[in-house]
Structures are given as C-alpha cells and as structure tokens.
C-alpha positions in Angstrom: 101.8 88.2 124.6 104.3 89.4 122.0 105.7 92.3 123.9 108.0 91.9 126.9 106.7 93.6 130.0 110.1 94.1 131.6 111.6 95.6 128.4 108.6 97.9 128.0 108.8 99.1 131.5 112.6 99.6 131.2 112.0 101.7 128.1 109.8 104.1 130.0 112.0 106.5 131.9 109.8 109.2 133.3 106.4 107.6 133.8 104.8 104.6 135.5 103.2 101.9 133.3 99.7 100.8 134.2 98.9 97.1 134.0 96.4 97.5 131.2 98.9 99.3 129.0 100.7 96.1 128.2 97.6 94.5 126.8 96.8 97.6 124.7 100.4 97.7 123.4 100.3 94.0 122.6 97.1 94.5 120.6 98.6 97.5 118.8 101.7 95.5 117.8 99.6 92.5 116.7 97.5 94.8 114.5 100.6 96.4 113.0 102.0 93.0 112.2 98.8 91.8 110.6 98.6 95.0 108.4 102.3 94.5 107.4 101.7 90.9 106.5 98.7 91.9 104.3 100.8 94.5 102.6 103.6 92.1 101.9 101.3 89.5 100.5 99.6 92.0 98.4 103.0 92.9 96.9 103.7 89.3 96.2 106.3 88.8 99.0 106.5 86.5 101.9 109.0 88.6 103.8 108.0 91.5 106.0 110.1 94.6 105.4 110.2 97.9 107.3 108.2 99.7 104.5 105.3 97.3 105.3 104.7 99.0 108.6 
C-alpha cells in the first residue's frame, strides 16, 4: 500500500474513514502515478514533475 493509513486518518478532521476507503485511495494514487509516468515518458523525460499529474 502506497498511502499511510494513519496519516490519511489524521488528515480527515470532521469525518470517520471507512476501512475500504484506504484501498480505494491507494488505487486512485497508483493510477495517478501511472498516468504521470506515461506522460513524462511521452515527453522524453524520466523524472516525474507536478505538471504530469
């Protein structure tokens, strides 16, 4: 898992976090990283930059 459960929970101030939220968030982050990597490679770079998100 890429994300930290404790840090995610600490970031949420007014709601509870369900157990399956972490897996969904992890999938979302992995997908965002994969898309950013594809974009960087398409632009001839091997470094991910904020604009790749």
